[in-house]
Backbone atoms as SQL, in Angstrom:
CREATE TABLE atoms (id INTEGER PRIMARY KEY, chain TEXT, resi INTEGER, resn TEXT, atom TEXT, x REAL, y REAL, z REAL);
INSERT INTO atoms VALUES
  (1, 'A', 1, 'UNK', 'N', -110.780, -59.153, -101.339),
  (2, 'A', 1, 'UNK', 'CA', -110.482, -57.840, -100.853),
  (3, 'A', 1, 'UNK', 'C', -109.011, -57.518, -101.110),
  (4, 'A', 2, 'UNK', 'N', -108.772, -56.318, -101.602),
  (5, 'A', 2, 'UNK', 'CA', -107.415, -55.908, -101.954),
  (6, 'A', 2, 'UNK', 'C', -106.646, -55.462, -100.715),
  (7, 'A', 3, 'UNK', 'N', -105.359, -55.702, -100.764),
  (8, 'A', 3, 'UNK', 'CA', -104.498, -55.311, -99.648),
  (9, 'A', 3, 'UNK', 'C', -104.144, -53.836, -99.794),
  (10, 'A', 4, 'UNK', 'N', -104.315, -53.057, -98.759),
  (11, 'A', 4, 'UNK', 'CA', -103.892, -51.659, -98.760),
  (12, 'A', 4, 'UNK', 'C', -102.889, -51.471, -97.631),
  (13, 'A', 5, 'UNK', 'N', -101.771, -50.832, -97.944),
  (14, 'A', 5, 'UNK', 'CA', -100.761, -50.659, -96.899),
  (15, 'A', 5, 'UNK', 'C', -101.251, -49.698, -95.818),
  (16, 'A', 6, 'UNK', 'N', -100.771, -49.910, -94.638),
  (17, 'A', 6, 'UNK', 'CA', -101.148, -49.058, -93.512),
  (18, 'A', 6, 'UNK', 'C', -100.476, -47.699, -93.623),
  (19, 'A', 7, 'UNK', 'N', -100.947, -46.761, -92.823),
  (20, 'A', 7, 'UNK', 'CA', -100.347, -45.419, -92.816),
  (21, 'A', 7, 'UNK', 'C', -98.886, -45.492, -92.395),
  (22, 'A', 8, 'UNK', 'N', -98.597, -46.351, -91.444),
  (23, 'A', 8, 'UNK', 'CA', -97.212, -46.493, -90.991),
  (24, 'A', 8, 'UNK', 'C', -96.320, -47.020, -92.114),
  (25, 'A', 9, 'UNK', 'N', -96.841, -47.977, -92.861),
  (26, 'A', 9, 'UNK', 'CA', -96.054, -48.529, -93.973),
  (27, 'A', 9, 'UNK', 'C', -95.816, -47.464, -95.032),
  (28, 'A', 10, 'UNK', 'N', -96.832, -46.684, -95.341),
  (29, 'A', 10, 'UNK', 'CA', -96.681, -45.600, -96.317),
  (30, 'A', 10, 'UNK', 'C', -95.641, -44.592, -95.833),
  (31, 'A', 11, 'UNK', 'N', -95.686, -44.237, -94.552),
  (32, 'A', 11, 'UNK', 'CA', -94.724, -43.296, -93.991),
  (33, 'A', 11, 'UNK', 'C', -93.310, -43.854, -94.087),
  (34, 'A', 12, 'UNK', 'N', -93.147, -45.128, -93.724),
  (35, 'A', 12, 'UNK', 'CA', -91.821, -45.756, -93.827),
  (36, 'A', 12, 'UNK', 'C', -91.333, -45.772, -95.267),
  (37, 'A', 13, 'UNK', 'N', -92.239, -46.020, -96.206),
  (38, 'A', 13, 'UNK', 'CA', -91.852, -46.012, -97.623),
  (39, 'A', 13, 'UNK', 'C', -91.388, -44.624, -98.055),
  (40, 'A', 14, 'UNK', 'N', -92.125, -43.580, -97.621),
  (41, 'A', 14, 'UNK', 'CA', -91.724, -42.209, -97.967),
  (42, 'A', 14, 'UNK', 'C', -90.365, -41.877, -97.369),
  (43, 'A', 15, 'UNK', 'N', -90.168, -42.241, -96.129),
  (44, 'A', 15, 'UNK', 'CA', -88.888, -41.968, -95.472),
  (45, 'A', 15, 'UNK', 'C', -87.751, -42.719, -96.153),
  (46, 'A', 16, 'UNK', 'N', -88.004, -43.945, -96.554),
  (47, 'A', 16, 'UNK', 'CA', -86.972, -44.722, -97.245),
  (48, 'A', 16, 'UNK', 'C', -86.630, -44.091, -98.591),
  (49, 'A', 17, 'UNK', 'N', -87.647, -43.575, -99.293),
  (50, 'A', 17, 'UNK', 'CA', -87.402, -42.893, -100.571),
  (51, 'A', 17, 'UNK', 'C', -86.502, -41.682, -100.358),
  (52, 'A', 18, 'UNK', 'N', -86.797, -40.917, -99.300),
  (53, 'A', 18, 'UNK', 'CA', -85.981, -39.743, -98.995),
  (54, 'A', 18, 'UNK', 'C', -84.537, -40.155, -98.713),
  (55, 'A', 19, 'UNK', 'N', -84.375, -41.209, -97.951),
  (56, 'A', 19, 'UNK', 'CA', -83.032, -41.696, -97.626),
  (57, 'A', 19, 'UNK', 'C', -82.311, -42.144, -98.891),
  (58, 'A', 20, 'UNK', 'N', -83.012, -42.851, -99.753),
  (59, 'A', 20, 'UNK', 'CA', -82.406, -43.309, -101.002),
  (60, 'A', 20, 'UNK', 'C', -81.990, -42.138, -101.884),
  (61, 'A', 21, 'UNK', 'N', -82.846, -41.115, -101.973),
  (62, 'A', 21, 'UNK', 'CA', -82.520, -39.938, -102.784),
  (63, 'A', 21, 'UNK', 'C', -81.298, -39.215, -102.220),
  (64, 'A', 22, 'UNK', 'N', -81.266, -39.053, -100.896),
  (65, 'A', 22, 'UNK', 'CA', -80.141, -38.383, -100.248),
  (66, 'A', 22, 'UNK', 'C', -78.844, -39.152, -100.519),
  (67, 'A', 23, 'UNK', 'N', -78.919, -40.465, -100.378),
  (68, 'A', 23, 'UNK', 'CA', -77.743, -41.299, -100.628),
  (69, 'A', 23, 'UNK', 'C', -77.273, -41.161, -102.080),
  (70, 'A', 24, 'UNK', 'N', -78.222, -41.134, -103.010),
  (71, 'A', 24, 'UNK', 'CA', -77.870, -40.985, -104.426),
  (72, 'A', 24, 'UNK', 'C', -77.206, -39.630, -104.678),
  (73, 'A', 25, 'UNK', 'N', -77.737, -38.569, -104.054),
  (74, 'A', 25, 'UNK', 'CA', -77.131, -37.239, -104.231),
  (75, 'A', 25, 'UNK', 'C', -75.717, -37.208, -103.675),
  (76, 'A', 26, 'UNK', 'N', -75.536, -37.756, -102.482),
  (77, 'A', 26, 'UNK', 'CA', -74.213, -37.755, -101.876),
  (78, 'A', 26, 'UNK', 'C', -73.225, -38.585, -102.678),
  (79, 'A', 27, 'UNK', 'N', -73.684, -39.701, -103.205),
  (80, 'A', 27, 'UNK', 'CA', -72.827, -40.543, -104.043),
  (81, 'A', 27, 'UNK', 'C', -72.422, -39.789, -105.304),
  (82, 'A', 28, 'UNK', 'N', -73.370, -39.080, -105.905),
  (83, 'A', 28, 'UNK', 'CA', -73.072, -38.304, -107.110),
  (84, 'A', 28, 'UNK', 'C', -72.053, -37.206, -106.805),
  (85, 'A', 29, 'UNK', 'N', -72.191, -36.558, -105.645),
  (86, 'A', 29, 'UNK', 'CA', -71.227, -35.512, -105.270),
  (87, 'A', 29, 'UNK', 'C', -69.824, -36.088, -105.139),
  (88, 'A', 30, 'UNK', 'N', -69.731, -37.235, -104.463),
  (89, 'A', 30, 'UNK', 'CA', -68.426, -37.863, -104.264),
  (90, 'A', 30, 'UNK', 'C', -67.816, -38.246, -105.609),
  (91, 'A', 31, 'UNK', 'N', -68.613, -38.824, -106.491),
  (92, 'A', 31, 'UNK', 'CA', -68.103, -39.210, -107.810),
  (93, 'A', 31, 'UNK', 'C', -67.647, -37.987, -108.595),
  (94, 'A', 32, 'UNK', 'N', -68.402, -36.891, -108.499),
  (95, 'A', 32, 'UNK', 'CA', -68.029, -35.667, -109.203),
  (96, 'A', 32, 'UNK', 'C', -66.698, -35.129, -108.673),
  (97, 'A', 33, 'UNK', 'N', -66.543, -35.116, -107.348),
  (98, 'A', 33, 'UNK', 'CA', -65.292, -34.633, -106.757),
  (99, 'A', 33, 'UNK', 'C', -64.114, -35.513, -107.157),
  (100, 'A', 34, 'UNK', 'N', -64.334, -36.822, -107.185),
  (101, 'A', 34, 'UNK', 'CA', -63.262, -37.735, -107.595),
  (102, 'A', 34, 'UNK', 'C', -62.879, -37.499, -109.048),
  (103, 'A', 35, 'UNK', 'N', -63.875, -37.274, -109.902),
  (104, 'A', 35, 'UNK', 'CA', -63.594, -37.012, -111.315),
  (105, 'A', 35, 'UNK', 'C', -62.830, -35.707, -111.485),
  (106, 'A', 36, 'UNK', 'N', -63.208, -34.675, -110.728),
  (107, 'A', 36, 'UNK', 'CA', -62.497, -33.398, -110.802),
  (108, 'A', 36, 'UNK', 'C', -61.056, -33.548, -110.329),
  (109, 'A', 37, 'UNK', 'N', -60.875, -34.302, -109.256),
  (110, 'A', 37, 'UNK', 'CA', -59.531, -34.518, -108.725),
  (111, 'A', 37, 'UNK', 'C', -58.670, -35.257, -109.751),
  (112, 'A', 38, 'UNK', 'N', -59.245, -36.265, -110.379),
  (113, 'A', 38, 'UNK', 'CA', -58.521, -37.023, -111.411),
  (114, 'A', 38, 'UNK', 'C', -58.160, -36.120, -112.585),
  (115, 'A', 39, 'UNK', 'N', -59.088, -35.263, -112.981),
  (116, 'A', 39, 'UNK', 'CA', -58.821, -34.338, -114.082),
  (117, 'A', 39, 'UNK', 'C', -57.697, -33.372, -113.720),
  (118, 'A', 40, 'UNK', 'N', -57.682, -32.907, -112.480),
  (119, 'A', 40, 'UNK', 'CA', -56.610, -32.010, -112.038),
  (120, 'A', 40, 'UNK', 'C', -55.257, -32.719, -112.072),
  (121, 'A', 41, 'UNK', 'N', -55.228, -33.972, -111.639),
  (122, 'A', 41, 'UNK', 'CA', -53.976, -34.734, -111.662),
  (123, 'A', 41, 'UNK', 'C', -53.474, -34.916, -113.091),
  (124, 'A', 42, 'UNK', 'N', -54.386, -35.233, -113.999),
  (125, 'A', 42, 'UNK', 'CA', -54.000, -35.417, -115.397),
  (126, 'A', 42, 'UNK', 'C', -53.470, -34.098, -115.966),
  (127, 'A', 43, 'UNK', 'N', -54.146, -32.997, -115.650),
  (128, 'A', 43, 'UNK', 'CA', -53.702, -31.687, -116.140),
  (129, 'A', 43, 'UNK', 'C', -52.324, -31.341, -115.575),
  (130, 'A', 44, 'UNK', 'N', -52.100, -31.658, -114.311),
  (131, 'A', 44, 'UNK', 'CA', -50.798, -31.375, -113.707),
  (132, 'A', 44, 'UNK', 'C', -49.707, -32.214, -114.359),
  (133, 'A', 45, 'UNK', 'N', -49.992, -33.475, -114.623),
  (134, 'A', 45, 'UNK', 'CA', -49.007, -34.332, -115.294),
  (135, 'A', 45, 'UNK', 'C', -48.686, -33.808, -116.693),
  (136, 'A', 46, 'UNK', 'N', -49.719, -33.372, -117.415),
  (137, 'A', 46, 'UNK', 'CA', -49.498, -32.819, -118.755),
  (138, 'A', 46, 'UNK', 'C', -48.655, -31.546, -118.683),
  (139, 'A', 47, 'UNK', 'N', -48.914, -30.712, -117.680),
  (140, 'A', 47, 'UNK', 'CA', -48.144, -29.477, -117.527),
  (141, 'A', 47, 'UNK', 'C', -46.683, -29.799, -117.237),
  (142, 'A', 48, 'UNK', 'N', -46.444, -30.806, -116.410),
  (143, 'A', 48, 'UNK', 'CA', -45.065, -31.197, -116.097),
  (144, 'A', 48, 'UNK', 'C', -44.370, -31.714, -117.355),
  (145, 'A', 49, 'UNK', 'N', -45.058, -32.561, -118.109),
  (146, 'A', 49, 'UNK', 'CA', -44.467, -33.086, -119.345),
  (147, 'A', 49, 'UNK', 'C', -44.165, -31.957, -120.320),
  (148, 'A', 50, 'UNK', 'N', -45.096, -30.997, -120.419),
  (149, 'A', 50, 'UNK', 'CA', -44.902, -29.881, -121.345),
  (150, 'A', 50, 'UNK', 'C', -43.729, -29.021, -120.896),
  (151, 'A', 51, 'UNK', 'N', -43.595, -28.773, -119.602),
  (152, 'A', 51, 'UNK', 'CA', -42.486, -27.945, -119.122),
  (153, 'A', 51, 'UNK', 'C', -41.153, -28.655, -119.352),
  (154, 'A', 52, 'UNK', 'N', -41.135, -29.974, -119.188),
  (155, 'A', 52, 'UNK', 'CA', -39.917, -30.731, -119.466),
  (156, 'A', 52, 'UNK', 'C', -39.568, -30.656, -120.954),
  (157, 'A', 53, 'UNK', 'N', -40.568, -30.778, -121.804),
  (158, 'A', 53, 'UNK', 'CA', -40.338, -30.692, -123.243),
  (159, 'A', 53, 'UNK', 'C', -39.857, -29.292, -123.618),
  (160, 'A', 54, 'UNK', 'N', -40.431, -28.262, -122.998),
  (161, 'A', 54, 'UNK', 'CA', -39.994, -26.894, -123.266),
  (162, 'A', 54, 'UNK', 'C', -38.544, -26.686, -122.835),
  (163, 'A', 55, 'UNK', 'N', -38.156, -27.246, -121.694),
  (164, 'A', 55, 'UNK', 'CA', -36.788, -27.104, -121.212),
  (165, 'A', 55, 'UNK', 'C', -35.808, -27.783, -122.170),
  (166, 'A', 56, 'UNK', 'N', -36.172, -28.963, -122.647),
  (167, 'A', 56, 'UNK', 'CA', -35.308, -29.677, -123.604),
  (168, 'A', 56, 'UNK', 'C', -35.196, -28.883, -124.893),
  (169, 'A', 57, 'UNK', 'N', -36.311, -28.346, -125.383),
  (170, 'A', 57, 'UNK', 'CA', -36.299, -27.560, -126.611),
  (171, 'A', 57, 'UNK', 'C', -35.441, -26.306, -126.434),
  (172, 'A', 58, 'UNK', 'N', -35.508, -25.671, -125.266),
  (173, 'A', 58, 'UNK', 'CA', -34.698, -24.477, -125.016),
  (174, 'A', 58, 'UNK', 'C', -33.209, -24.832, -125.008),
  (175, 'A', 59, 'UNK', 'N', -32.861, -25.951, -124.367),
  (176, 'A', 59, 'UNK', 'CA', -31.465, -26.374, -124.350),
  (177, 'A', 59, 'UNK', 'C', -30.966, -26.640, -125.765),
  (178, 'A', 60, 'UNK', 'N', -31.777, -27.301, -126.554),
  (179, 'A', 60, 'UNK', 'CA', -31.378, -27.582, -127.940),
  (180, 'A', 60, 'UNK', 'C', -31.218, -26.299, -128.742),
  (181, 'A', 61, 'UNK', 'N', -32.134, -25.346, -128.535),
  (182, 'A', 61, 'UNK', 'CA', -32.045, -24.075, -129.256),
  (183, 'A', 61, 'UNK', 'C', -30.796, -23.306, -128.832),
  (184, 'A', 62, 'UNK', 'N', -30.486, -23.314, -127.546),
  (185, 'A', 62, 'UNK', 'CA', -29.275, -22.641, -127.061),
  (186, 'A', 62, 'UNK', 'C', -28.024, -23.285, -127.653),
  (187, 'A', 63, 'UNK', 'N', -28.013, -24.607, -127.711),
  (188, 'A', 63, 'UNK', 'CA', -26.878, -25.319, -128.270),
  (189, 'A', 63, 'UNK', 'C', -26.709, -24.988, -129.749),
  (190, 'A', 64, 'UNK', 'N', -27.831, -24.975, -130.483),
  (191, 'A', 64, 'UNK', 'CA', -27.765, -24.626, -131.905),
  (192, 'A', 64, 'UNK', 'C', -27.273, -23.189, -132.091),
  (193, 'A', 65, 'UNK', 'N', -27.686, -22.285, -131.215),
  (194, 'A', 65, 'UNK', 'CA', -27.240, -20.895, -131.308),
  (195, 'A', 65, 'UNK', 'C', -25.743, -20.799, -131.036),
  (196, 'A', 66, 'UNK', 'N', -25.243, -21.568, -130.069),
  (197, 'A', 66, 'UNK', 'CA', -23.811, -21.571, -129.788),
  (198, 'A', 66, 'UNK', 'C', -23.031, -22.109, -130.986),
  (199, 'A', 67, 'UNK', 'N', -23.536, -23.181, -131.582),
  (200, 'A', 67, 'UNK', 'CA', -22.865, -23.737, -132.755),
  (201, 'A', 67, 'UNK', 'C', -22.836, -22.725, -133.899),
  (202, 'A', 68, 'UNK', 'N', -23.954, -22.035, -134.093),
  (203, 'A', 68, 'UNK', 'CA', -24.012, -21.035, -135.158),
  (204, 'A', 68, 'UNK', 'C', -23.053, -19.891, -134.862),
  (205, 'A', 69, 'UNK', 'N', -22.957, -19.487, -133.606),
  (206, 'A', 69, 'UNK', 'CA', -22.044, -18.395, -133.235),
  (207, 'A', 69, 'UNK', 'C', -20.587, -18.825, -133.441),
  (208, 'A', 70, 'UNK', 'N', -20.244, -20.051, -133.071),
  (209, 'A', 70, 'UNK', 'CA', -18.884, -20.546, -133.287),
  (210, 'A', 70, 'UNK', 'C', -18.568, -20.641, -134.766),
  (211, 'A', 71, 'UNK', 'N', -19.533, -21.087, -135.554),
  (212, 'A', 71, 'UNK', 'CA', -19.307, -21.200, -136.999),
  (213, 'A', 71, 'UNK', 'C', -19.131, -19.810, -137.600),
  (214, 'A', 72, 'UNK', 'N', -19.855, -18.826, -137.100),
  (215, 'A', 72, 'UNK', 'CA', -19.741, -17.466, -137.622),
  (216, 'A', 72, 'UNK', 'C', -18.379, -16.867, -137.253),
  (217, 'A', 73, 'UNK', 'N', -17.870, -17.203, -136.062),
  (218, 'A', 73, 'UNK', 'CA', -16.555, -16.679, -135.639),
  (219, 'A', 73, 'UNK', 'C', -15.429, -17.269, -136.487),
  (220, 'A', 74, 'UNK', 'N', -15.585, -18.517, -136.898),
  (221, 'A', 74, 'UNK', 'CA', -14.535, -19.178, -137.687),
  (222, 'A', 74, 'UNK', 'C', -14.432, -18.609, -139.093),
  (223, 'A', 75, 'UNK', 'N', -15.517, -18.084, -139.600),
  (224, 'A', 75, 'UNK', 'CA', -15.469, -17.558, -140.966),
  (225, 'A', 75, 'UNK', 'C', -15.201, -16.096, -141.024);
């Protein structure tokens, strides 16, 4: 004779499946939020690096313009 699970066992199995699915969804949400947060941090770091590079480039351009203006005054 084959073993058949009781109604209570089937109910517990269904409830456990629901719990497992809920846990998987919540875990996926947390991982997604962490990935978004990490992406935002990387984007912010890149923006800071770019702004620093832009500031250095502006200083160099201003210096070159001053040198050109001084050279033009001498001639």
